[in-house]
N, C-alpha and C positions, 0 to 999 in steps of 0.2 A: 504493500500500500504506500510505502514512503515515496516512491517516484511520483505517484499520483498526487499525493499531498503537497510535495514540493512544487510540482508543476502548477497545481491549483493556486498556491500561494504566489508564485511568480506571475501568473496570469492576473491575479487580483491586484498585485503590486503595480504592474504595468497599466492595467485598466484604470486603477484609481489615480495614478500619476497623470494619465492622459485626460481623465475627467477633470481633475483639479486644475490642469493647465488650460483647458479650453471650455470649462463650464460657463454658463451664461453670466454676464456681469450683473451684479445687484442693480436693481432699479435706481435710477437717479445718479449713477456714477458715469464719469466720462462725458460731461456736458459742455457744450459750447453755448454760453448765454448770449443774448442779443447785445449789440453795441448800444451803450447808453451815453447820455451826455456826461462828460468828464467834469465832475464838480469837486471842489475842495481838494485839489491835487497837491500832494507834497511828496517829493522823492527824498528818501532818507538813507543814510549809509552809516555803517560802522567800519572804520578804517584803522589799520596799523601801518607803521612805517619805521624805518631806522633813521635816526638823525645823523649828523656828521660825525658823531662819536661812536656810532654803531649801537646806540641805545634805543630800545623799542619805545615808540610813542603811540598814543592811541586817541582816537576821537570817536565817541559813540553817540548815536542819535536814536536808534531804533527803539530800545526798551524805555528810554525816557519818554518817547511819544506813546508807546503802549501803556505805560503807567499813567500818563496824562489822560488818555482815552478812557481807561478804567475809572479814573477819578471823576469823570463827567457822567458816567452811566447812572440812570435812575430807574429805568423801566426794564431793560433787557441787556444782557452781556453774554456773548457766546465766544469763547476762546477755544480754538482747536490748535493744539501744539504737539509736536513730535517728542523732542527731548525736554523733559521738565523735571530735573533732578540735580543733585549736587555731586553725582558720580564724577570722579576725576581719573579713573583708571590708574595709569602709572605716572601721571603728571603731578607736579608739585602744585598744591592748591591754595597756598596762603595768599597769593597775590591776585587770585581770581575775583571778579566782581560776583557777589552772591545773588545772581539773577533769580534763582529758584525761590530763595527766601524773600526777595523784594517783591516778586510777583505774587507769592502767597499772601504776604502782608497786605498788599494793595487790594486783592480780592476780598479778603476777610474784612478789611476796614470799610470797603465800599458797601459790602452786604450789611454791616452793622449800621452804617449811616442811613441806608435805604432798605429796611427789612422787606419791602415789597419787590425789590429788584429780583428779576428772574436771571440768575447767574448760572451758567453752564460751562464747565470745562471738559473738553474732549481731548483725550490723549492716548498715546500708544502703550500697549502692555509691556513694552521694554522697560518702562519706568518702574515697574514692580517685578522685573525679571520674570514676566509671564505668570504672575501669581506666586512667585517664590520668595518675595520680600514684602514686608510691610513698608509702605511709603507714608511716613509721618506727616509730610506736608499735604498729601492728598486726604489723609484722615482729618487733618485740621480744617481743610476746606469743607469736607462733608459735615463736620460738627458745626461749622458756621452757617450751614444752610445752602452751600453751593452744591449743585448737582455735578458729580464727577462721573464721566463716561469713559470707561476703558474700552477702546474700540475693539470690536469683534473682527479681527483680521482674518479669521478662518473663513469668512465670507469671500475673501479676495481670491483671485486666481493664483495658482502656485508659480512663484518665480524660480523655485528649485524643485521641479517635479520629481526628480530622482529620489529625494528624501520625502517629499510631501505624500507620495504614493504610500510609503510605509506609515508615516505619521497619522494619516487619516484612517488607516485600517486598524490602528491599535493604540499607540501612545497618547493620542489626543484625548481618548476617552478616559484616561486615568486621572485627568484633572491635575491640580497642583495645590500645594500648601506652603504657607510661609513658615511653618514649624518643622523642625527636624532637618533643615538643610545641612549638608555635609561637604559640599564642594565650594571652593573659594569663588567669590563674586569677582570676576575679572574686570568689571566696570566700576567697582567701588567697594565699600565695606560690607561685612556680613557674609554669610554662607547661604547657598541656595541648593535646592534639590536637583538631581540629574534631569528631572522633567523640564526645568527651566531651559537648559541647554538643548534638550531635544526639541523644544518649541522654537528656540532661537534659530535653529538650522533651517527653518522654513523661509527665513528672510522676508516674511511679509511685514509691511509696516504702514501705519497711518503717518505719512511723512508731511502732512499739511502744517502750515503755520499761518493762521488767520485769526482775525479779531473783528467782531461786529458789535457796536454799541449804539444805543439811542443817543441822539445829539439834538437836544431841544425838540422841535417838531419834525426833524429829519433823522437821518441815520448816517453813521460813519463806519467805514471798513478799512482794514489794513491787511495787506498780504506781504509776506516777507520770506527770506531765506534763513532768518535767525531763530535760534532756540534759546529758551530761558534755562540754559544748562551752564552751570558755573564754569566748567572746564572749557566751554566754548566762548567765554566772554570776550576774548581778544580776537575772535575770528572776524574776518572781513565779510560783511553782509550788506544786502540792499533790501529796501522796502518801499512800498507805495501806499500812502494814505489817501482815501477818497471819500466821497459822500454821495448821498442821493440814491437813485435807483440801483446803481451798481452795488451799493452796500447791501441792498435787499436781495440782489442776486447772490451775493456771497452768503447771506443767511440761508437762502433757499438751498444752496449747495451743501450746507451742513445738516439739513433735515434728515436725509436718508441715514447718515452715519449715526446721528443721535438716536434715530428710531430703532436701529439694530439693538440698542440696549434699553428700549422701552421709554426713552425720553422724547417727549413731543415738543418741538420748537414752534412758536407762533409764526403766523404769516401776515405781518403788517403790510400795508400798501401805501404807496405814494401816488399822487397824480402823475399821469403819463406826461412825458416831455418829448417834444419833437426833436429828431436828430437832424442836424445840418452838417454838411461836410466841410463847412468853413470853420468849425469849432472842434476841439479835441473830443474823441470818443473813447470810452473804456469798455472792456469786455472781460468777464470772468471766465476762466477756463479750468477744467479739472481733468486729471488723468490723461487719457489718450487724446483729448481735444488739445492739450498743450503740444503734443507731437504734431498734430495736424497744422496748428498755427505756425510752429517753428518751420516745418517743411514748406508751407505755403509762402512764408516770408522769404526764406532763402531762395526758393524757386522763382519768386517774383522779382528778385534783385536783378538789375540790369547793368550793363557795362557803365563804369564810372561811378556807380553807387558805392557807398561805404558801409560795410558790415562789420561791426565790432561785437565780440563775444568775450565775456568774463565769466568763467564757470569752474566749479570745483571738480566735477567729473565730466569728461567728454569721451563717450565710448560707443554711442548709438550708430550702428553701421549705416543705415540709410541716411542719417543726417550728415555723417562724415562724407559720404559719397556726394551728397547734395552740395556740401561746401566746396569740394574739389571741382564739381561742375560749375558752380558759381564763379570760382576763380578763373576757370577756362573761358567764361563768358566776358571776363573783364571786370568783374566785381572786385573792389579793393577790400581785402579781408585783413583784420587784425584779431588774433586770438590770444587771450591772456588766461593762463592755466595755473592751477596749483601744482606744485611739483610732486604731490603725493608722497611726501617725505615724512611728515609727522602725523601722529594720531594719538593724542592724549598720553604723551610720554613714551610711546613706542615708535620705532622706526619702520616705515613702510617701504615697499619695494619699487615704488614709482609706477605701479599699475593702477589704472589704465592709461594715464595721461602721457607718460613718456613714450611708449611705442606709438600712440596716436599722434603725438606731436611730431615725431620723426616722419610719419607718413604724410602729415600735412606740409611740413617743411620740404620734403622731397617733391611735393606737388607745387611748390613755389609760394606757399602761404606763409605770412609773417606770424611767428609765434614768440611770445615772451613768457617768462615765469614770474609769478608773484614771489617776492622776498618774504619768507616766513621765519619766525623764531619760536617754534613750538606751536603757534596757532595755524589756522588753515585759511586759505583764500576761498571762502565758502559761498561766494555770490553765485547766482544763476541769472545771467543777464544777457540779452541780445538787443542790439540797437542797429536799425537800418536807416541810413540817411540817403536821400536821393542825390544824384549828381547835381552840380550847379546848373547844368543845361536843363535837367528835368525841372528844377525849381523855377527857373526863369520861363520855361516854355509851358509847363503844365501845372505849376503851383504844387509840386510834389510834397508829400507829407513824410514825416519821420515816424518810425514805428519802434515801440519799446515793448519787450516781453520780459517779465521778471516774476519770480515767485519761489516756490519750494522745490521745483523739479530740476534735478540734474539732467544732463543730456545723455542719459543711459537707457538701456533697454528696460531695466526695472522701473525707472521713473517715468518713462514715456509710453510704455506698452500695456497700460491698464493693469499693472501688477501692484504697485503702491497706490495709496491714496495721495493725491497731489493737488495743489491749487496754485495757479499763476494768473496774472492779468496781462492783458494786451492793451496798450495805449497807442492811439494813432492821432496825429495832429500836426499842426505847423511846427517847424523847427524851433520857433521862438516860444513855444509853450514852456512856462517856467520849470515844470517837472522834467521835461525832456532836456532842457538846457542843463539842469542840475545832474541828470543822469549822464549826459555827454561829458560834463566836467569831471564827474567821478571817474569815468573810464580814462580820460586823458591824464588825470593825476596818477592813476595806477600804471598807465602805459609809459608815460614820459617821466622816467625816473631821473632825479637830480641828486648830487652828493648830499645836499642838506635834507633831502627827503627821498631816501632810497625805497622804492616801492616794487621794482621789478628788475629782472636781469635778462640778458639775451638768451636765446635758445641754447647756445653752446654750453651754458653753465650746468645744464642737466641733460646733455646729449649723451646718455650712457645706456640706451636701450640695447637689448641683445635679442638674438633669435629666440631664446628661451622666454624672455619677457613677452615678445610679440605672440608666441604660441600660447602662453598662459592667458594673456589678455583675450585672445580670440575664443579660447575654450570657455573661460569664465563668463564672457559676455553672452555666448551662445547658449550655455547650459543653465545659467543662473547660479552656479556654484561660486558665488562671490558676495562681497558686502557692498559692491557698487551697483 
């Protein structure tokens, strides 16, 4: 009987892996919302650089704005955030900004000020090591009356189907407990059960970073690449704050995720506003819709246009091919990448960015590396500027896409939960001007403010690196 039993188990494993990889998407995921009038726009950034003495300097805007937005909420506050903890891994944490504590205090304080405030925090199960750790800050929020939603990432498609086929047949149904952990927590203090690591191997994540609050009679929203994670407090990040109908689209994008855990979010309305193509427009994008917008933007770039990208991970094969095609059409590309060297006190091997950068440079595309000193160049930003000829002849518009999604298979192919925004408007739109200035500061490094270095500084990819990157990207056996 054993051959039959083994065969049946193998068939079940393969069948479950295929099902988990291609099962229908949950309703409401992967949405392209309509273009809305772009109201209340503010581009925000967190930046680090080295001064002329080689000392790290930092300027942070994003969480100051998030805390200010929380401080104005009276009726409703919905925060969806990926990493919300003080885990430091192997990094030294005394100098980190205590973002997780600051955010917790702000939420508790505002709920006390306004007991009727509907406050909902949605986050990823990684913050409790998938149920293997107690999270005291989340417990404190619950005690203060804040609804805490731990995202049910099992509803998502498998990004690592080789493991998920086994996981969903057996280990998933064992559950987890925060008592009796015996393995070290590689992300922070405490010990966790084996089941935490078995769950981690699925690599599913709610990777969104969004905030929606009431703002007087209107609504305000924010989409960012930043996490309230102490060890990430020096990371370079970007964000866009906005108001009006687009903020309610952002709220609508969170309803399905909250509903998975039985939390119902309200559906307030604002009067409709006419769209005119003479003014900036904003569009909320989630999951695979972000990929579609990126691909359409790159495909629509024409000879003489300027396409600038600053991103933490770049590995998505169709997008890479589209970038090389754009270069061949005469689009002027500049790509700023993290060297994939540091990860919370651990040294990484340069995958995926270094082999990808070599491929792009070989195609004739300009690539530079962010200068980092333990932190990460964590932005996810694309900017398309029309050529001077297009501006004069057709009144061309600049396009900005930013948010939580890295440019990888996991982030763009409906595997993670992700949120980005697309802003289209005249080049003199203040938020676009600020985004362009951000990129120039990072690209044009000077001795008094060292922000980036030439491609040659990390030109060390090998055949083995390239092979590993291709296998990891194709199979999902990776953390990117």
